[in-house]
N, C-alpha and C positions, 0 to 999 in steps of 0.2 A: 324948686329944684335943689337937691342937696349937692354938697361938694363932690361926693362920689359920682353922682349922675353927670355933673358938669365935666368932670375930668374924663370920664369914659366917653361922653359925647364928643369932647374936643379931640381926643385921641383918634377915635374912629373916623371923624370928619376930616382929619389930616391924613388918613390912609393907613393908620396903624391898627393892628388887632390888639385886643385886650383880653388876657386870660382872666376868667371870672370864677371865683370859688363860691360854690353854692352848697347848701346843706339843709337837711331836715332831720333834726334829732341826731342819731348816730350815723346817718347816711351823708357822705360827702361826695362831691363831684366837681369836676373842672370842665367848664365850657369856654368857648372862645367867641367874644363879641367881635364881629368882623365888619360891621357897618351899621348904617342907619337907613331906615325907609320911612320917611315922614317922621312921626313921633314914636316909632318903634325901633327896637334893637334887633339887628340881624345876628343870629347866634348859630355857631357851628356846634353841634352836639356830637362828640366823638364816639360815644357808645353805640349810637345808631348810624353814624356817618351822615346825618341829615342836617340841612340848614333849616332854621325856623325863624319866625318873627315873633318877638315878644313885645307887647305894648309897654311903653315906658311906664305907664301908670302901674302895671302889674309888677314891674321891676322895683319901682319906688316903694310900693306897698307890700313887698315880700310875697307875691302871689305867682311866682314863676312855676310853670308846669311844662314838662317835656313830653306831652302826649298822654300822660297817665293821670291818676288821681293825686299823686304826691305833689305837694306844693313845696317848692324850695325857697330858701331865704338866702339872698346874696350876702356873703360875710367877708369877702376880700377880693381884691383885684390887683393886677400888676400893671401900672400905668407906665408905658414907655416914655423916656425922656426925649 
């Protein structure tokens, strides 16, 4: 488990949401990590207005998908204090 993963997990387990910056090449996007469900991240995806669950393994290994073929790589987050 990387430092980023631990910080996001700790924040959402304490009830805070975490903005997550993801990208694939020139495509950039911001989603909101709102909670945990087992070992998966619960994410609000604002462009579709949907909540989805992303396996933590996919997050750690840069394999995030929001229902399409595009795979996004997380590259930044805002951890609340």
